[in-house]
C-alpha positions as CSV (number, residue, x, y, z in Angstrom):
1,M,0.1,-11.9,137.3
2,K,3.3,-14.0,137.2
3,N,3.4,-16.8,134.7
4,E,3.7,-20.1,136.6
5,H,5.7,-21.9,133.9
6,T,9.5,-21.9,134.0
7,F,9.9,-22.6,130.3
8,H,8.8,-20.9,127.0
9,V,8.7,-22.1,123.4
10,P,11.1,-20.0,121.3
11,V,10.7,-19.2,117.6
12,M,11.4,-22.0,115.2
13,G,12.0,-21.3,111.5
14,L,9.5,-19.1,109.7
15,G,6.6,-21.5,109.9
16,F,7.0,-24.1,112.7
17,T,5.7,-21.8,115.4
18,I,3.6,-19.5,113.1
19,D,0.4,-20.4,115.1
20,T,1.8,-22.0,118.2
21,P,0.1,-19.5,120.5
22,V,-3.3,-20.7,119.3
23,R,-2.2,-24.2,120.4
24,V,-0.6,-23.5,123.8
25,A,-1.3,-20.0,125.1
26,K,-4.6,-21.1,126.7
27,Y,-2.6,-23.4,129.0
28,G,-0.4,-20.5,130.2
29,I,2.5,-21.3,127.9
30,S,4.3,-18.5,126.2
31,S,5.6,-18.9,122.6
32,V,7.1,-16.9,119.7
33,I,5.9,-16.3,116.2
34,S,8.3,-15.2,113.4
35,I,6.7,-12.2,111.7
36,I,9.1,-11.6,108.7
37,D,7.2,-13.7,106.1
38,D,4.1,-11.6,105.5
39,I,3.1,-13.9,102.5
40,L,2.8,-16.9,104.8
41,I,1.2,-14.8,107.5
42,E,-1.5,-13.7,105.1
43,K,-2.2,-17.2,104.0
44,M,-2.5,-18.3,107.6
45,R,-4.9,-15.5,108.4
46,G,-7.1,-16.6,105.5
47,F,-7.0,-20.2,106.8
48,Y,-8.0,-19.3,110.3
49,C,-10.8,-16.9,109.1
50,E,-12.3,-19.7,107.0
51,K,-11.9,-22.3,109.7
52,L,-13.6,-20.1,112.3
53,N,-16.2,-18.5,110.0
54,I,-14.7,-15.0,110.4
55,P,-15.1,-12.6,107.5
56,Y,-11.9,-12.4,105.5
57,E,-10.8,-9.4,103.4
58,P,-7.5,-10.2,101.7
59,I,-4.7,-7.7,102.0
60,T,-3.1,-7.8,98.6
61,E,0.2,-6.3,97.4
62,K,-1.7,-3.5,95.8
63,A,-2.6,-2.1,99.3
64,E,-0.3,0.6,100.7
65,D,2.0,-0.7,103.4
66,F,0.6,-4.2,102.8
67,R,3.4,-6.0,104.7
68,A,2.8,-4.2,108.0
69,K,-1.0,-4.4,107.6
70,R,-0.9,-8.2,107.0
71,I,1.2,-8.7,110.1
72,T,-1.1,-6.4,112.2
73,A,-4.2,-8.2,111.0
74,Y,-2.8,-11.6,111.7
75,L,-1.5,-10.8,115.2
76,N,-4.9,-9.2,116.1
77,L,-6.7,-12.4,114.9
78,I,-4.3,-14.6,116.9
79,D,-5.0,-12.4,119.9
80,D,-8.7,-12.8,119.5
81,I,-8.5,-16.6,119.0
82,V,-6.3,-17.0,122.1
83,K,-8.5,-14.9,124.3
84,D,-11.6,-16.8,123.1
85,N,-9.9,-20.1,123.8
86,F,-8.7,-19.0,127.2
87,D,-12.2,-17.8,128.2
88,E,-13.7,-21.0,127.0
89,L,-11.2,-23.0,129.0
90,K,-12.0,-21.1,132.2
91,N,-15.8,-21.3,131.7
92,S,-15.8,-25.0,130.9
93,F,-15.0,-26.3,134.4
94,A,-18.6,-26.7,135.6
95,E,-19.6,-29.0,132.7
96,D,-16.2,-30.5,131.6
97,R,-13.1,-30.3,133.7
98,T,-10.8,-31.8,131.1
99,E,-9.2,-28.6,129.8
100,V,-8.8,-26.9,133.2
101,E,-7.3,-30.0,134.7
102,K,-4.9,-30.2,131.7
103,Y,-3.8,-26.6,132.4
104,I,-3.3,-27.3,136.1
105,D,-1.6,-30.7,135.6
106,M,1.0,-29.2,133.4
107,L,2.1,-26.6,135.9
108,P,5.3,-27.4,137.8
109,D,4.7,-29.3,141.0
110,S,6.2,-26.4,143.0
111,S,3.5,-24.1,141.7
112,E,1.4,-22.4,144.4
113,L,-1.4,-22.1,141.9
114,K,-1.5,-25.8,141.4
115,Q,-1.6,-26.4,145.2
116,E,-4.4,-23.9,145.7
117,F,-6.5,-25.5,143.0
118,C,-6.0,-28.9,144.4
119,E,-7.1,-27.6,147.9
120,L,-10.2,-26.0,146.4
121,V,-11.3,-29.3,144.7
122,E,-10.4,-31.4,147.8
123,N,-12.5,-29.1,150.0
124,N,-15.5,-29.5,147.6
125,K,-15.8,-25.8,146.8
126,N,-18.8,-25.2,144.6
127,A,-18.4,-24.8,140.9
128,N,-19.1,-21.0,140.9
129,D,-16.4,-20.4,143.5
130,I,-13.9,-22.4,141.5
131,K,-14.9,-20.6,138.4
132,D,-14.3,-17.2,140.0
133,W,-11.0,-18.5,141.3
134,L,-10.0,-19.6,137.8
135,H,-10.9,-16.2,136.3
136,N,-8.9,-14.4,139.0
137,N,-5.8,-16.7,139.0
138,L,-5.1,-18.4,135.7
139,T,-2.8,-16.5,133.2
140,V,-2.7,-16.8,129.5
141,G,0.6,-17.5,127.7
142,S,2.2,-14.5,126.0
143,I,1.9,-14.1,122.2
144,D,5.5,-13.0,121.5
145,V,7.0,-12.2,118.1
146,N,10.5,-12.5,116.6
147,I,12.4,-10.4,114.0
148,M,15.8,-11.6,112.7
149,T,17.4,-8.1,112.4
150,K,19.5,-9.1,109.4
151,L,16.3,-9.7,107.3
152,D,15.8,-6.1,106.5
153,K,16.1,-5.8,102.8
154,V,15.2,-2.7,100.8
155,N,11.9,-2.9,99.0
156,Y,10.8,-1.2,95.7
157,L,7.6,0.1,94.2
158,K,8.2,-0.8,90.6
159,D,11.8,0.4,90.2
160,E,11.7,3.1,92.8
161,K,13.4,2.4,96.1
162,L,11.1,2.8,99.1
163,P,12.1,4.6,102.3
164,S,13.8,2.5,105.0
165,E,10.6,2.2,107.0
166,Y,9.3,-0.1,104.2
167,N,12.3,-2.5,104.6
168,D,11.2,-6.0,105.7
169,A,12.2,-5.9,109.4
170,H,11.0,-2.3,109.7
171,A,7.6,-3.2,108.3
172,A,7.4,-6.3,110.6
173,L,8.2,-4.0,113.6
174,R,5.4,-1.6,112.5
175,G,3.0,-4.5,112.1
176,F,3.6,-5.6,115.6
177,A,3.6,-2.1,117.1
178,N,0.3,-1.3,115.5
179,S,-1.3,-4.5,116.7
180,K,-3.4,-4.7,119.9
181,L,-1.0,-7.3,121.5
182,S,0.4,-6.6,124.9
183,S,3.5,-8.8,124.6
184,S,7.2,-8.8,123.6
185,I,9.2,-8.5,120.4
186,I,12.4,-10.6,120.3
187,L,15.3,-9.2,118.3
188,S,17.8,-11.8,117.1
189,A,21.0,-11.8,114.9
190,G,22.7,-8.7,116.3
191,L,22.4,-4.9,116.4
192,N,20.7,-3.1,113.5
193,P,21.0,0.6,114.5
194,R,18.5,1.9,111.9
195,L,15.9,-0.7,113.0
196,Y,16.5,-0.1,116.7
197,G,16.1,3.7,116.2
198,Y,12.8,3.0,114.5
199,F,11.3,1.8,117.8
200,E,11.2,5.4,119.0
201,K,8.3,6.1,116.7
202,F,5.9,3.8,118.6
203,E,4.1,4.8,121.8
204,D,3.5,1.3,123.1
205,F,7.3,0.9,123.8
206,Y,7.3,3.8,126.3
207,P,5.9,3.7,129.9
208,D,2.3,4.7,130.4
209,E,1.1,7.0,133.2
210,N,1.5,4.1,135.6
211,G,5.0,3.3,134.4
212,N,3.9,0.1,132.6
213,L,5.0,-1.0,129.1
214,K,2.3,-2.4,126.8
215,K,4.9,-3.8,124.4
216,K,8.3,-5.0,125.5
217,I,11.7,-5.4,123.9
218,V,13.7,-8.6,124.2
219,L,17.2,-9.0,123.0
220,K,18.7,-12.4,122.1
221,V,22.3,-12.0,123.0
222,S,25.5,-14.1,122.9
223,D,27.2,-12.6,126.0
224,Y,27.1,-9.9,128.7
225,R,29.1,-7.3,126.7
226,S,26.6,-7.6,123.8
227,A,23.7,-7.2,126.3
228,I,25.1,-4.0,127.9
229,I,26.0,-2.4,124.5
230,Q,22.6,-3.0,123.0
231,G,20.8,-2.2,126.3
232,K,22.5,1.2,126.4
233,F,21.7,1.8,122.8
234,F,18.0,1.5,123.5
235,A,18.2,3.3,126.8
236,K,19.7,6.4,125.1
237,K,16.4,6.5,123.1
238,G,14.2,6.2,126.2
239,L,13.5,2.5,125.4
240,W,13.8,-0.3,128.0
241,V,15.0,-3.8,127.3
242,S,12.8,-6.1,129.4
243,E,14.6,-9.3,128.8
244,Y,18.0,-10.6,127.8
245,R,17.7,-14.0,126.2
246,I,21.0,-15.8,126.1
247,E,21.4,-18.5,123.5
248,S,24.2,-21.0,123.0
249,G,26.4,-20.1,120.1
250,L,26.3,-23.6,118.6
251,N,24.1,-25.9,120.7
252,C,20.9,-24.5,119.2
253,G,18.7,-24.7,116.2
254,G,18.5,-22.5,113.1
255,H,21.3,-20.0,112.4
256,A,24.3,-20.5,114.7
257,F,26.0,-17.3,115.7
258,A,29.1,-18.9,117.2
259,S,31.1,-16.9,119.7
260,D,34.9,-16.8,119.7
261,G,35.2,-19.8,122.0
262,F,33.1,-18.4,124.9
263,M,31.1,-21.1,126.6
264,M,27.5,-20.8,127.8
265,G,28.3,-21.6,131.5
266,P,30.8,-18.7,132.0
267,I,28.5,-16.4,130.0
268,L,25.5,-17.2,132.3
269,D,27.7,-16.8,135.3
270,E,28.7,-13.2,134.3
271,F,25.0,-12.4,134.1
272,R,24.4,-14.0,137.5
273,V,27.2,-11.9,139.1
274,S,26.6,-8.6,137.2
275,R,22.8,-8.6,136.7
276,E,22.1,-5.7,139.1
277,T,25.0,-3.7,137.6
278,L,23.6,-4.2,134.2
279,I,20.1,-3.0,135.3
280,E,21.4,0.0,137.3
281,T,23.8,1.1,134.6
282,I,21.1,1.1,131.9
283,F,18.4,2.5,134.1
284,D,20.4,5.7,134.7
285,I,20.7,6.3,131.0
286,Y,17.1,5.4,130.4
287,I,15.7,7.9,133.0
288,L,17.8,10.7,131.5
289,A,16.5,10.0,128.0
290,L,12.9,9.9,129.3
291,K,13.3,13.2,131.1
292,N,14.7,14.7,127.9
293,K,11.6,13.5,126.0
294,N,9.3,14.8,128.8
295,R,7.9,11.3,129.3
296,V,6.8,9.4,132.4
297,C,9.8,8.3,134.4
298,P,9.5,5.2,136.5
299,Q,10.7,5.5,140.1
300,K,12.6,2.2,139.9
301,P,13.9,0.0,137.1
302,P,11.1,-1.8,135.2
303,D,11.3,-5.6,135.4
304,V,14.2,-7.3,133.6
305,K,14.2,-11.0,132.9
306,I,17.3,-13.1,132.2
307,T,16.5,-16.2,130.2
308,A,18.5,-18.8,128.3
309,Q,18.1,-21.4,125.6
310,G,20.1,-23.9,123.6
311,G,20.7,-27.5,124.2
312,I,18.8,-27.9,127.5
313,G,17.4,-31.4,127.5
314,T,16.6,-32.8,130.9
315,F,14.8,-31.7,134.1
316,E,18.1,-31.7,136.0
317,E,19.7,-29.3,133.5
318,H,16.6,-27.1,133.4
319,Q,16.4,-26.8,137.1
320,F,20.1,-26.3,137.7
321,I,20.4,-23.3,135.3
322,L,17.2,-21.8,136.7
323,D,18.4,-22.1,140.3
324,Y,22.1,-21.5,140.1
325,Y,22.1,-18.8,137.4
326,K,18.9,-17.2,138.8
327,L,17.1,-17.3,135.4
328,D,13.5,-16.4,134.9
329,S,12.7,-18.9,132.2
330,V,14.3,-21.5,130.0
331,G,13.7,-21.9,126.3
332,W,12.9,-25.4,125.0
333,A,12.8,-25.5,121.2
334,T,14.1,-28.5,119.3
335,P,12.2,-31.2,121.3
336,F,8.9,-29.5,120.6
337,L,9.4,-30.2,116.9
338,L,8.2,-33.8,117.8
339,V,5.0,-32.5,119.5
340,P,2.2,-32.1,116.9
341,E,0.0,-30.2,119.4
342,V,2.6,-27.4,119.5
343,T,4.5,-27.0,116.2
344,N,3.6,-27.1,112.5
345,V,5.8,-29.9,111.1
346,D,4.7,-32.1,108.2
347,E,4.4,-35.8,108.9
348,H,7.3,-36.9,106.7
349,T,9.7,-34.4,108.2
350,R,8.6,-35.1,111.8
351,K,9.3,-38.9,111.2
352,T,12.7,-38.1,109.8
353,L,13.5,-36.0,112.8
354,S,12.4,-38.7,115.2
355,E,14.8,-41.1,113.5
356,A,17.8,-38.7,113.3
357,K,21.1,-39.5,115.0
358,E,24.1,-37.3,115.6
359,K,25.4,-38.0,112.1
360,D,22.2,-36.7,110.6
361,L,22.3,-33.3,112.4
362,Y,25.0,-31.0,111.1
363,L,26.2,-27.4,111.0
364,S,25.7,-26.6,107.3
365,K,26.8,-23.8,105.0
366,I,23.4,-23.8,103.2
367,S,22.2,-20.4,104.4
368,P,22.3,-17.6,101.8
369,L,23.3,-15.2,104.6
370,G,26.7,-16.9,105.0
371,V,26.0,-17.8,108.6
372,P,26.4,-21.5,109.8
373,F,23.0,-23.1,109.8
374,N,21.9,-26.2,111.8
375,S,20.2,-28.6,109.4
376,L,19.0,-32.2,109.0
377,K,20.4,-34.5,106.3
378,G,17.8,-35.8,103.9
379,N,15.4,-32.9,104.2
380,T,13.3,-32.7,101.1
381,K,14.3,-29.1,100.2
382,D,18.0,-30.2,100.0
383,I,16.9,-33.3,97.9
384,E,15.1,-30.9,95.5
385,K,18.2,-28.7,95.4
386,L,20.5,-31.6,94.4
387,M,18.0,-32.8,91.7
388,L,18.0,-29.3,90.2
389,V,21.8,-29.3,90.2
390,D,21.8,-32.8,88.4
391,K,19.4,-31.4,85.8
392,G,21.8,-28.5,85.1
393,R,19.4,-25.9,86.6
394,P,20.9,-25.0,90.0
395,G,19.3,-22.5,92.3
396,S,15.8,-21.4,93.4
397,P,13.4,-19.2,91.4
398,C,13.4,-17.1,94.6
399,P,9.7,-16.3,94.9
400,K,9.8,-14.6,98.3
401,K,13.2,-12.8,98.4
402,F,13.5,-12.4,102.2
403,L,17.2,-13.4,102.2
404,V,18.4,-11.2,99.3
405,S,21.6,-9.6,100.3
406,N,24.2,-10.0,97.5
407,T,25.1,-7.2,95.1
408,E,28.1,-8.8,93.5
409,F,26.6,-8.8,90.1
410,T,23.5,-6.6,90.3
411,E,22.5,-3.2,91.6
412,K,19.4,-4.7,93.4
413,A,20.4,-7.3,96.0
414,I,19.7,-10.9,95.0
415,C,19.9,-14.1,97.0
416,A,22.9,-16.4,96.9
417,A,20.5,-19.4,96.7
418,S,18.7,-17.9,93.7
419,R,19.0,-19.3,90.1
420,Q,19.9,-15.8,88.9
421,Y,22.9,-15.5,91.3
422,Q,24.1,-19.1,90.9
423,N,24.1,-18.9,87.1
424,L,26.1,-15.7,87.2
425,K,28.5,-17.1,89.7
426,L,29.0,-20.3,87.8
427,K,29.7,-18.4,84.6
428,E,32.4,-16.5,86.5
429,L,33.8,-19.7,87.8
430,D,34.0,-21.3,84.3
431,S,36.0,-18.3,83.1
432,K,38.8,-18.8,85.7
433,G,40.4,-21.9,84.1
434,L,40.7,-23.8,87.3
435,S,41.8,-27.5,87.6
436,P,38.9,-30.0,87.7
437,E,39.4,-30.5,91.5
438,E,39.4,-26.7,92.2
439,H,36.5,-26.2,89.9
440,K,34.4,-28.9,91.7
441,E,35.3,-27.5,95.1
442,H,34.1,-24.0,94.2
443,F,31.1,-25.3,92.2
444,D,29.9,-27.3,95.3
445,K,30.1,-24.3,97.5
446,I,28.0,-22.1,95.1
447,V,25.2,-24.6,94.6
448,D,25.1,-25.7,98.3
449,K,23.0,-22.6,99.2
450,S,19.4,-23.5,99.9
451,C,16.1,-21.5,99.6
452,L,15.4,-21.2,103.3
453,C,12.7,-18.5,103.2
454,V,10.5,-20.9,101.3
455,G,11.7,-24.2,102.9
456,L,11.3,-23.0,106.5
457,G,7.7,-21.8,105.9
458,T,6.2,-24.7,103.9
459,T,4.9,-27.0,106.6
460,P,1.9,-24.9,107.8
461,L,0.7,-24.9,104.2
462,I,1.1,-28.7,103.9
463,N,-0.5,-29.5,107.2
464,N,-3.5,-27.2,106.6
465,D,-3.9,-27.9,102.9
466,I,-3.3,-24.3,101.9
467,D,-2.4,-23.3,98.4
468,R,1.3,-23.8,97.8
469,K,1.7,-23.7,94.0
470,V,4.5,-21.1,94.4
471,E,6.2,-22.7,97.4
472,G,6.0,-26.3,96.4
473,E,6.0,-29.4,98.6
474,N,9.6,-29.4,99.9
475,V,10.7,-28.6,103.5
476,S,13.8,-27.2,105.2
477,I,14.2,-27.9,108.9
478,C,16.5,-26.4,111.5
479,P,16.8,-28.6,114.6
480,G,19.6,-28.2,117.1
481,P,22.0,-31.1,117.9
482,N,19.8,-32.0,120.9
483,M,17.4,-33.7,118.5
484,A,19.6,-36.8,118.3
485,Y,18.5,-37.8,121.8
486,Y,14.7,-37.6,121.2
487,S,13.0,-40.3,119.2
488,E,9.3,-40.2,120.2
489,I,6.5,-38.2,118.7
490,I,4.6,-37.2,121.9
491,S,1.8,-35.1,123.4
492,L,2.2,-31.6,124.8
493,K,1.4,-33.0,128.3
494,K,4.2,-35.6,128.1
495,M,6.7,-33.1,126.8
496,V,5.9,-30.7,129.7
497,D,6.1,-33.6,132.2
498,H,9.6,-34.3,130.8
499,I,10.6,-30.7,131.3
500,Y,9.5,-30.8,134.9
501,G,10.9,-34.2,135.7
502,R,7.7,-36.2,136.0
503,T,8.7,-38.5,133.2
504,N,11.7,-39.1,130.9
505,I,11.2,-39.3,127.2
506,I,14.9,-39.8,126.4
507,K,15.4,-43.5,125.6
508,R,19.2,-43.3,125.1
509,N,21.5,-43.4,128.1
510,D,24.5,-41.8,126.4
511,R,23.2,-38.2,126.0
512,P,26.0,-35.9,127.1
513,N,25.5,-33.0,129.6
514,M,24.5,-29.8,127.8
515,F,27.8,-28.1,128.7
516,I,29.9,-31.1,127.6
517,K,28.0,-31.2,124.3
518,E,28.6,-27.5,123.7
519,I,32.4,-27.9,124.2
520,D,32.5,-30.8,121.8
521,L,30.6,-28.7,119.2
522,Y,33.0,-25.8,119.6
523,I,36.1,-28.0,119.2
524,N,34.7,-29.4,116.0
525,Y,33.8,-25.9,114.8
526,F,37.3,-24.6,115.8
527,K,39.0,-27.4,113.8
528,D,36.8,-26.6,110.7
529,K,37.7,-22.9,111.0
530,I,41.4,-23.8,111.0
531,D,41.0,-26.3,108.1
532,D,39.1,-23.7,106.0
533,S,41.7,-20.9,106.6
534,P,44.4,-20.3,103.9
535,K,47.8,-21.9,104.6
536,P,50.2,-20.9,105.9
537,I,48.1,-19.2,108.7
538,S,48.6,-15.5,108.7
539,E,49.6,-13.5,111.8
540,K,46.1,-12.0,112.1
541,E,44.4,-15.4,111.9
542,L,46.9,-17.1,114.3
543,K,46.3,-14.4,116.8
544,Y,42.5,-15.0,116.5
545,F,42.9,-18.8,116.8
546,L,45.1,-18.5,119.9
547,K,42.5,-16.3,121.5
548,F,39.7,-18.7,120.6
549,Q,41.7,-21.6,122.0
550,K,42.4,-19.7,125.2
551,N,38.7,-18.8,125.6
552,M,37.8,-22.4,125.3
553,Q,40.4,-23.4,127.8
554,D,39.0,-20.8,130.2
555,G,35.6,-22.4,129.8
556,I,36.9,-25.9,130.5
557,D,38.6,-24.6,133.7
558,Y,35.3,-23.0,134.7
559,Y,33.5,-26.3,134.2
560,K,36.1,-28.2,136.3
561,Y,35.2,-26.0,139.2
562,L,31.4,-26.0,138.5
563,F,31.2,-29.8,138.2
564,S,33.4,-30.4,141.2
565,E,32.2,-27.8,143.7
566,I,28.6,-26.8,142.7
567,M,26.7,-28.7,140.1
568,V,27.1,-32.4,140.8
569,K,26.4,-34.1,144.1
570,I,26.6,-37.8,143.0
571,E,30.3,-38.8,143.0
572,E,30.0,-41.2,140.1
573,T,28.4,-38.6,137.9
574,K,31.0,-36.0,138.9
575,I,33.8,-38.4,137.9
576,D,32.2,-39.1,134.6
577,L,31.8,-35.4,133.8
578,L,35.4,-34.6,134.8
579,N,36.6,-37.5,132.7
580,N,34.7,-36.2,129.7
581,L,36.2,-32.7,130.3
582,A,39.7,-34.2,130.4
583,I,39.2,-35.9,127.0
584,L,37.9,-32.7,125.5
585,E,40.8,-30.7,127.0
586,R,43.3,-33.1,125.4
587,D,41.5,-32.8,122.1
588,L,41.6,-29.0,122.3
589,N,45.3,-28.9,123.3
590,G,46.2,-31.3,120.6
591,I,45.1,-29.0,117.8
592,E,48.1,-27.8,115.9
593,L,48.4,-24.2,114.7
594,K,51.1,-23.8,112.1
595,P,52.0,-20.1,111.4
596,A,53.9,-18.8,108.4
597,E,57.7,-19.6,108.8
598,E,58.8,-16.1,109.3
599,I,56.4,-15.6,112.3
600,T,57.4,-17.0,115.6
601,P,54.7,-18.5,117.8
602,Q,56.2,-16.8,120.9
603,L,55.8,-13.4,119.2
604,L,52.2,-14.1,118.5
605,L,51.5,-15.4,122.0
606,N,52.9,-12.2,123.3
607,K,50.6,-10.2,121.0
608,A,47.6,-12.3,122.0
609,G,48.1,-11.3,125.5
């Protein structure tokens, strides 16, 4: 049955949505769990088993394939809890209507399900009839999972390197594949060919005798080209991508995979125009691969969803991108960090988030992966990091090692946020004989890296009073820029009412349109890229910058048409948006690009096309 909600709760950090399905799935709301941190997952399994009086047998590191087994066991437990909660909700109506009415009240007002239920109640149908209707019509939210494909480090047994299927992301995939869930796995952070090839080993990703998929593949993509490349990659293996989840490059939380100046509106428009071409092209490849594997071949393409997330903050934005771009769902992440019923955020961090303004939310360089990372000034993990620097002991002890990727000094990869790496890097720095100013600049960059794989998973341990002697008390948090416009800690019901336009929780009247905000973020990002590049600018870099600038200008031109002709009906609002666009366009065109003297700008413009 079709899910009635038009939004979903994306993954947030390692721990903020670690048990969100337990909290929201019974109301028909889908959400996503990160399944990379098997240590946190095992602790959460122990917590829920104790809470619900379920026998608990720890899966220790001595067990063979313990990472995958921990993940499978946790997902099976979450599935059981969600099903029990959902059954309890449906069965409760005769004695207590509270939970059923909460489920129904939160549905969009356009929901046929909502209208049918109201008619049943108004017509005084007896409780048994309504109970039967509830069992036949209510749907449970999906328990989806996320793997960041870059988190796929090699693991060792003592000093012996284990085969690639024991890498972190591979083990997480196996943990999901072996679980009893019928849901989706979301792959983020780009193509990992070896990991993608590993999907072939698991039966649940292939169509059954009726052509149905028990487990589905979802790709988080930055643009149409990425979608078709990755979709074809899977299709050649007889694997179908059931959803393409488009995320803003910068107007999002967590790691920011910025595009080369391509804006979200034009990207969504390409999917709108080319959706059927995408499906048909990939389906032809998919069927051929299934035939070659002697597998069931569907007569028509399986369902494909196109969804989006990143920076959406009002009902008007939500509804416009659903309607105009023909999306199936919209992801709302950052605002849910202020909803205790939904996310695991400790009280101190949640209060800090609620008070945050634009200046407190910034695109940092703290990620050990070297990818820009949205962060909150004053988070307790960064405060701890600076205290260690002041004590002359920079870096983390690196207890979890999920972000190890650097082999600059060691044969085994280590983490750029670790004490081991930073000590080695600072010794190297001291040997270079740099001026005090240059030394400080390089020093600050080295010690800026933060232990995210601990910091992003601490809050469930704090909130549930779970042992955290290894992890400590300090928290990293990764909100998107949208957080600046939310200041109220609220209920799930109120947040959903905001999404569907039944109330407004944004107290400020100066929140920019999501597309305007994204352009502003990209211009600032573009300026920083230019400032960080060696001077004079090389021919290669100038060509890149000119292309970036052109892509942004194309986006602005697109929005001029969108605002004028399609999106905005109120003349005053239209004028305001176009004025904001004009200001940003002047800002973009005012950016100076100074090439090396021997390179003529005209030559480079010609080369840039």
